C-alpha positions as CSV (number, residue, x, y, z in Angstrom):
1,M,0.0,0.0,0.0
2,A,1.2,3.6,-0.6
3,Q,2.2,5.9,2.2
4,F,1.8,9.7,2.1
5,N,4.3,12.3,3.4
6,K,2.2,15.2,4.8
7,N,5.2,17.5,4.7
8,T,6.1,17.1,1.1
9,H,2.5,16.3,0.0
10,L,3.9,13.4,-2.0
11,Y,3.5,9.6,-1.9
12,L,6.6,7.8,-0.6
13,D,8.5,6.1,-3.5
14,Q,7.9,2.5,-2.8
15,A,7.2,1.4,-6.4
16,K,3.8,0.1,-5.2
17,T,0.4,0.8,-6.7
18,L,-1.9,-0.5,-3.9
19,F,-3.7,2.2,-1.9
20,E,-5.8,2.1,1.2
21,V,-9.4,3.0,0.6
22,V,-11.9,4.1,3.2
23,M,-15.4,2.6,2.6
24,M,-18.6,2.8,4.5
25,A,-21.4,0.3,4.5
26,D,-24.9,0.2,5.8
27,Q,-26.4,-2.5,8.1
28,Y,-27.1,-4.6,5.0
29,G,-23.5,-4.6,3.8
30,N,-24.2,-2.2,1.0
31,L,-21.6,0.5,0.2
32,V,-22.9,4.0,1.0
33,G,-22.0,7.0,-1.0
34,P,-23.2,9.5,-3.7
35,A,-23.1,6.8,-6.3
36,N,-24.7,4.2,-4.1
37,P,-28.2,5.2,-2.9
38,T,-28.7,2.2,-0.7
39,G,-28.3,3.4,2.8
40,M,-31.4,5.1,4.3
41,A,-29.3,8.2,5.2
42,V,-29.6,9.1,1.6
43,D,-32.6,9.6,-0.6
44,A,-33.6,7.6,-3.7
45,F,-31.0,9.5,-5.8
46,G,-28.2,9.2,-3.3
47,R,-28.3,12.7,-1.8
48,A,-28.0,13.2,2.0
49,R,-31.4,13.4,3.5
50,S,-30.5,16.8,5.0
51,S,-31.2,18.2,1.5
52,E,-34.2,20.7,1.8
53,P,-37.2,18.5,1.7
54,V,-40.4,20.2,0.4
55,T,-43.8,18.9,1.7
56,L,-46.2,18.4,-1.1
57,F,-49.0,17.2,1.2
58,D,-49.6,16.2,4.8
59,S,-52.7,15.2,6.6
60,F,-53.9,14.5,10.1
61,N,-57.3,14.4,11.8
62,R,-57.1,16.6,14.9
63,Y,-60.7,18.0,15.1
64,Q,-62.5,16.3,12.2
65,I,-61.9,14.0,9.3
66,N,-59.2,15.6,7.1
67,S,-60.8,17.2,4.0
68,G,-57.9,16.3,1.8
69,F,-59.4,12.8,1.4
70,V,-62.7,11.5,-0.1
71,S,-64.3,8.2,0.8
72,S,-66.2,5.4,-0.8
73,N,-67.9,2.5,1.0
74,A,-70.6,-0.1,0.4
75,A,-72.3,-3.3,1.7
76,N,-72.7,-2.3,5.3
77,A,-69.4,-0.5,5.5
78,S,-68.8,2.9,7.1
79,I,-66.2,5.6,7.7
80,S,-66.0,6.9,11.3
81,Y,-64.0,9.5,13.2
82,N,-62.4,9.2,16.6
83,A,-61.6,12.6,18.1
84,N,-59.7,11.1,21.0
85,T,-57.2,9.2,18.9
86,S,-57.3,11.5,15.8
87,T,-58.0,8.6,13.6
88,V,-60.4,7.7,10.8
89,S,-61.6,4.1,10.8
90,L,-62.6,2.3,7.7
91,N,-65.1,-0.3,8.9
92,I,-66.5,-3.2,6.9
93,A,-68.9,-6.0,7.6
94,N,-68.1,-9.7,7.4
95,T,-69.9,-10.2,4.1
96,A,-68.3,-10.6,0.7
97,G,-68.1,-7.3,-1.3
98,S,-68.1,-5.1,1.8
99,Y,-65.5,-2.3,1.3
100,A,-64.3,1.1,2.5
101,Y,-61.8,3.3,0.6
102,R,-60.1,6.6,1.3
103,E,-58.1,8.6,-1.3
104,T,-56.7,12.1,-1.5
105,T,-58.5,14.6,-3.7
106,K,-55.1,15.5,-5.3
107,V,-52.4,13.6,-7.0
108,F,-48.9,14.7,-6.1
109,A,-46.2,16.1,-8.4
110,Y,-43.2,13.9,-8.9
111,Q,-40.3,15.9,-10.3
112,P,-37.7,14.0,-12.3
113,G,-34.4,13.9,-10.5
114,K,-36.0,14.4,-7.1
115,S,-36.7,11.5,-4.7
116,L,-40.4,11.3,-3.7
117,Q,-40.9,10.0,-0.2
118,I,-44.3,8.9,1.1
119,L,-45.1,8.1,4.8
120,N,-48.3,6.5,5.9
121,T,-49.3,5.7,9.5
122,F,-52.1,3.1,10.2
123,V,-53.2,0.1,12.2
124,M,-54.5,-2.9,10.4
125,D,-56.9,-5.5,11.7
126,P,-55.7,-9.1,12.3
127,P,-55.6,-11.2,9.1
128,Q,-58.6,-13.2,8.1
129,T,-59.4,-15.5,5.1
130,G,-61.1,-13.3,2.5
131,L,-59.9,-9.9,4.0
132,T,-57.6,-7.5,2.1
133,Q,-56.1,-4.3,3.6
134,R,-53.9,-1.8,1.6
135,V,-52.0,1.4,2.4
136,G,-49.8,3.3,0.1
137,Y,-49.2,5.7,-2.8
138,F,-51.5,4.3,-5.5
139,G,-54.7,4.7,-7.5
140,P,-56.8,2.3,-9.5
141,N,-54.1,1.9,-12.2
142,N,-50.6,2.6,-10.9
143,G,-48.7,2.8,-7.6
144,I,-46.9,1.2,-4.7
145,F,-48.6,-0.1,-1.7
146,L,-48.4,-2.4,1.4
147,E,-50.9,-5.2,1.3
148,Q,-52.1,-7.8,3.8
149,S,-54.3,-10.3,1.9
150,N,-55.6,-13.2,3.9
151,S,-52.4,-13.9,6.0
152,T,-49.9,-12.8,3.3
153,I,-48.0,-9.5,3.6
154,S,-46.6,-8.0,0.4
155,F,-45.2,-4.8,-1.1
156,V,-47.1,-4.5,-4.4
157,K,-46.1,-2.6,-7.6
158,R,-49.2,-1.7,-9.7
159,S,-48.8,-0.8,-13.3
160,Y,-51.0,0.1,-16.3
161,I,-48.2,0.2,-18.9
162,T,-49.8,-2.7,-20.9
163,G,-53.2,-1.0,-21.0
164,S,-54.5,-3.3,-18.2
165,V,-53.8,-3.2,-14.5
166,V,-51.1,-5.6,-13.4
167,D,-50.2,-6.0,-9.7
168,T,-46.7,-7.4,-9.0
169,P,-46.4,-8.5,-5.4
170,A,-43.2,-9.0,-3.4
171,N,-44.3,-11.2,-0.6
172,Q,-42.6,-10.9,2.8
173,V,-40.7,-14.1,2.4
174,D,-39.1,-12.7,-0.7
175,W,-38.1,-9.2,0.5
176,N,-34.6,-8.7,-0.6
177,L,-33.2,-6.7,2.4
178,D,-35.0,-7.3,5.7
179,K,-37.9,-9.6,5.9
180,L,-38.8,-8.3,9.4
181,D,-39.3,-11.9,10.5
182,G,-36.8,-11.7,13.4
183,T,-33.8,-13.0,11.3
184,G,-33.0,-9.9,9.2
185,P,-30.4,-7.3,9.9
186,S,-32.7,-5.4,12.2
187,L,-33.7,-8.6,14.2
188,L,-37.3,-7.1,14.3
189,T,-40.6,-8.9,13.6
190,L,-43.4,-7.0,11.8
191,D,-46.8,-6.9,13.5
192,L,-49.4,-5.0,11.4
193,T,-51.9,-5.1,14.2
194,K,-49.7,-2.5,15.9
195,P,-49.3,1.1,14.8
196,Q,-46.9,1.3,11.9
197,I,-45.1,3.9,9.8
198,F,-44.9,2.6,6.2
199,F,-42.4,4.5,3.9
200,T,-41.9,4.4,0.2
201,D,-39.4,6.4,-1.8
202,I,-39.6,6.6,-5.5
203,E,-36.9,7.2,-8.1
204,W,-39.2,7.2,-11.1
205,L,-37.6,8.5,-14.3
206,G,-39.7,5.7,-15.8
207,V,-37.1,3.1,-15.0
208,G,-35.7,4.0,-11.5
209,S,-35.9,2.1,-8.2
210,V,-38.5,2.0,-5.5
211,R,-37.6,1.4,-1.9
212,C,-40.1,0.2,0.7
213,G,-39.9,-0.3,4.5
214,F,-41.0,0.8,7.9
215,V,-39.9,3.4,10.5
216,I,-39.4,1.5,13.7
217,N,-37.6,2.8,16.8
218,G,-36.8,6.0,15.0
219,Q,-34.9,4.1,12.2
220,L,-35.9,3.7,8.5
221,I,-35.8,-0.1,8.1
222,H,-35.3,-0.7,4.4
223,C,-37.1,-4.0,3.6
224,H,-37.3,-4.3,-0.2
225,S,-36.4,-2.6,-3.4
226,F,-38.0,-2.9,-6.8
227,H,-35.2,-2.3,-9.4
228,H,-35.9,-1.6,-13.1
229,A,-32.9,0.0,-14.9
230,N,-30.8,-2.6,-16.7
231,Q,-32.9,-5.5,-15.5
232,A,-33.4,-8.6,-17.6
233,N,-37.1,-8.7,-16.9
234,T,-37.9,-5.1,-17.8
235,T,-38.4,-3.6,-21.3
236,G,-39.7,-0.1,-20.5
237,T,-41.3,2.1,-17.8
238,Y,-42.4,0.2,-14.7
239,M,-45.6,2.3,-14.2
240,T,-47.4,5.0,-16.2
241,T,-46.6,7.8,-13.8
242,A,-45.3,8.6,-10.3
243,C,-47.9,11.5,-10.0
244,L,-50.4,9.6,-7.8
245,P,-52.7,9.9,-4.8
246,V,-52.4,8.4,-1.3
247,R,-55.0,5.7,-0.7
248,Y,-56.2,3.4,2.1
249,E,-58.4,0.3,1.3
250,I,-60.1,-2.5,3.2
251,F,-62.4,-5.0,1.5
252,N,-63.7,-8.6,1.6
253,T,-63.2,-11.0,-1.3
254,A,-65.3,-13.6,0.5
255,N,-67.3,-13.9,3.7
256,T,-65.1,-13.5,6.8
257,A,-65.4,-14.7,10.3
258,N,-65.7,-11.2,11.8
259,S,-66.2,-7.6,10.8
260,S,-63.0,-5.6,10.2
261,S,-61.5,-2.1,10.6
262,L,-58.5,-0.3,9.2
263,D,-57.4,2.8,11.1
264,Q,-56.0,5.7,9.1
265,I,-53.7,8.1,11.0
266,C,-51.3,10.4,9.2
267,T,-49.8,10.9,5.8
268,S,-46.9,12.9,4.3
269,V,-45.7,13.3,0.7
270,V,-42.3,14.9,0.4
271,S,-40.1,16.0,-2.5
272,E,-36.6,15.4,-1.3
273,G,-34.1,18.0,-2.5
274,G,-36.7,20.7,-3.1
275,Y,-39.3,21.4,-5.8
276,E,-39.3,23.8,-8.7
277,L,-42.6,24.4,-10.4
278,R,-41.9,24.1,-14.2
279,G,-45.4,23.9,-15.6
280,R,-47.0,25.2,-18.7
281,P,-48.7,28.6,-18.1
282,R,-52.3,29.1,-19.1
283,S,-55.1,31.6,-18.5
284,A,-58.8,32.0,-18.9
285,G,-61.2,34.9,-18.5
286,Q,-63.7,37.1,-20.4
287,A,-63.3,37.2,-24.2
288,G,-62.2,40.8,-24.3
289,A,-62.1,44.2,-22.7
290,N,-65.6,45.0,-23.9
291,T,-67.1,41.7,-22.7
292,L,-68.2,42.8,-19.3
293,Y,-69.6,40.4,-16.7
294,D,-72.8,41.9,-15.3
295,L,-73.4,41.5,-11.5
296,A,-77.1,41.9,-11.9
297,T,-78.3,41.8,-8.3
298,A,-76.5,43.7,-5.5
299,G,-75.0,41.4,-2.8
300,T,-75.2,38.3,-4.9
301,F,-72.1,36.4,-5.9
302,Y,-71.6,35.5,-9.5
303,P,-69.1,33.0,-11.1
304,V,-67.0,35.5,-13.2
305,V,-64.5,32.7,-14.2
306,A,-64.5,29.0,-13.2
307,I,-62.0,26.3,-14.0
308,R,-61.9,22.6,-13.5
309,L,-60.1,19.4,-14.6
310,K,-61.4,17.7,-17.7
311,S,-63.3,14.5,-17.0
312,D,-60.8,12.4,-19.0
313,R,-57.8,14.0,-17.2
314,L,-58.7,13.9,-13.6
315,D,-55.2,13.0,-12.5
316,G,-53.8,16.1,-14.1
317,I,-51.8,18.5,-11.9
318,V,-53.0,22.0,-12.3
319,V,-51.8,24.8,-10.0
320,P,-53.7,28.1,-10.0
321,K,-51.3,31.0,-9.6
322,N,-53.0,34.4,-9.9
323,I,-56.4,36.0,-10.2
324,S,-57.2,39.4,-11.7
325,L,-60.4,41.3,-11.3
326,L,-61.3,44.7,-12.8
327,G,-64.3,46.7,-11.6
328,V,-65.9,48.9,-14.2
329,G,-68.0,51.8,-13.2
330,N,-67.9,54.6,-10.6
331,N,-68.5,55.0,-6.9
332,T,-69.3,51.4,-6.1
333,R,-67.7,48.5,-4.3
334,I,-66.9,44.9,-5.4
335,H,-66.5,42.0,-3.0
336,W,-64.5,39.1,-4.6
337,K,-63.5,35.7,-3.5
338,V,-62.1,32.4,-4.7
339,V,-64.4,29.5,-4.0
340,S,-63.6,25.8,-4.2
341,G,-66.3,23.2,-4.8
342,A,-69.1,25.4,-6.0
343,T,-71.7,24.3,-8.5
344,V,-71.8,26.7,-11.5
345,S,-75.0,26.9,-13.6
346,G,-75.4,28.4,-17.0
347,G,-72.7,29.4,-19.5
348,G,-70.6,26.7,-21.2
349,W,-67.4,24.8,-20.4
350,I,-64.7,25.4,-23.0
351,S,-61.4,23.4,-23.4
352,A,-58.3,25.5,-22.6
353,G,-56.6,23.6,-25.4
354,S,-56.2,20.1,-26.8
355,D,-52.9,19.8,-24.8
356,S,-54.5,21.1,-21.6
357,A,-56.1,19.2,-18.7
358,V,-58.4,22.2,-18.0
359,E,-61.8,23.5,-19.1
360,Y,-63.2,26.9,-18.1
361,N,-66.5,28.8,-18.0
362,A,-66.4,32.5,-18.2
363,N,-70.1,33.2,-18.7
364,G,-71.8,31.1,-16.0
365,T,-75.0,32.7,-14.7
366,S,-75.2,31.6,-11.0
367,M,-73.3,29.5,-8.4
368,S,-74.1,27.7,-5.2
369,G,-72.2,26.0,-2.4
370,G,-68.4,25.7,-2.1
371,T,-65.8,26.9,0.4
372,S,-64.3,30.4,0.3
373,L,-60.5,30.2,0.1
374,V,-59.5,33.8,-0.1
375,Q,-61.3,37.1,-0.6
376,G,-61.0,40.8,-0.8
377,F,-62.7,44.1,-1.9
378,I,-62.3,46.7,-4.6
379,G,-63.4,50.3,-4.2
380,V,-64.4,51.3,-7.8
381,N,-63.7,54.9,-8.8
382,N,-63.9,55.0,-12.6
383,Q,-62.1,51.7,-13.1
384,S,-60.0,49.9,-10.5
385,G,-58.9,46.3,-10.1
386,A,-57.4,43.7,-7.8
387,T,-54.8,41.0,-8.4
388,A,-53.9,38.2,-6.0
389,T,-51.1,35.6,-6.0
390,L,-52.7,32.3,-4.9
391,D,-49.7,30.2,-4.0
392,S,-48.3,32.6,-1.3
393,G,-45.2,30.3,-0.9
394,D,-47.3,27.1,-0.8
395,T,-47.1,26.0,-4.4
396,F,-49.8,23.3,-4.3
397,K,-52.3,24.9,-1.9
398,Y,-54.9,25.7,-4.5
399,Q,-54.1,22.7,-6.9
400,L,-57.3,21.6,-8.7
401,E,-58.9,18.6,-7.0
402,R,-61.2,15.8,-7.9
403,N,-63.2,12.9,-6.5
404,S,-61.9,9.8,-8.2
405,F,-64.6,7.6,-6.8
406,T,-67.4,9.6,-8.6
407,S,-65.1,10.9,-11.4
408,T,-66.1,14.4,-10.5
409,P,-63.7,17.4,-10.8
410,T,-63.8,20.1,-8.2
411,V,-64.7,23.5,-9.6
412,L,-62.5,26.6,-8.7
413,V,-64.4,29.9,-9.1
414,L,-63.4,33.5,-9.1
415,A,-66.6,35.0,-7.8
416,A,-67.7,38.6,-7.4
417,G,-70.6,40.5,-5.9
418,G,-71.5,44.2,-6.3
419,A,-72.8,46.8,-4.0
420,A,-75.3,48.0,-6.6
421,N,-77.5,46.3,-9.2
422,G,-75.7,46.0,-12.5
423,D,-72.1,46.5,-11.5
424,D,-69.7,45.2,-14.1
425,V,-66.4,43.4,-13.9
426,L,-63.8,41.6,-15.9
427,G,-61.9,38.7,-14.5
428,A,-59.2,36.1,-15.2
429,I,-57.5,33.1,-13.6
430,D,-53.9,32.1,-14.4
431,W,-52.5,28.6,-13.8
432,E,-49.7,26.2,-14.5
433,E,-50.1,22.6,-15.7
434,I,-47.5,20.0,-14.9
435,T,-47.4,17.3,-17.7
């Protein structure tokens, strides 16, 4: 081996070419370093996990069921809330076909080159023949999830790349790092009837790796990896997209001995290494400066401009950025607000473009319902206007939502009400689309 003289900053001449090399390995014996993203101290792309994570979504249930999820249940199933434990219970009967599902109203923006980490906390019911429970980052067609079906525990990769849904399970006995059966590197045994923190991190790029495991005793226990680049059994992308929702499922495929319940606790979706919005800008509003929107009745809110996801692109990621409202007239006042979930009547929905996931309505006649997200006032003297930036440092706060169970997009409206009959306004909404 070569020796180094710190005074001359030269290697001693020993005519030898062997060098001592310092290497670090994780508890699985894998080398750890920037080119080896195997240790859990680095993200899916090998960067130290101290690198500026950006939270895309988080949920908990402190005072009520978190509104970032929608539910679907049938056959004597129910969704219930426990304020003392801050949990949502998905309850099903013991009959075949009973089910309860929860899914986020948004899909989350994976950015190529950034590791996407998902954390789910939950408690599953004991296994039964005919009972399946799932937790993870997935939808009907694509995703990664933890499954307990009958008594078999698996990490499952779901893919729609063939045009049909294909689930590829990695059963616990086949996990390639730590089987959590008491004999692996952690010496721990998994018990899904106890509260668990399930983690997934995704290196998509179409052909990247997926790591799955659990956080136990404050440590990320890496149990299994799905690898896809340069693999003999892969010929293309491993799933259609990494822009997916978070989902919880419990259902019966046959009659079971007892009713069952899956407890949903918390969720976090994080882009590790930051996030930079690089979408395609779009805008919609009145057709021109002379196409005024008439606020016919004083004190009534009207849908000046409304946008929503197209019915065939409900998993699009659309981020509203700005609103603009101009009051036309003299000595009056305009009250404006941005409303989510309103029902807009009248007018017509127009595509924002063949390459857009959005349609808009700039001549609706009335609106009802919905939740006011932000509001303000204009004092009109001749002509005056208001603009508002919607993200306010939280890029995805106003992202367009949908209910995937009913295939219904959530409408976002720039609404206005005048102080006098017949006040006139012009309005517009700007947004960015991530494709």
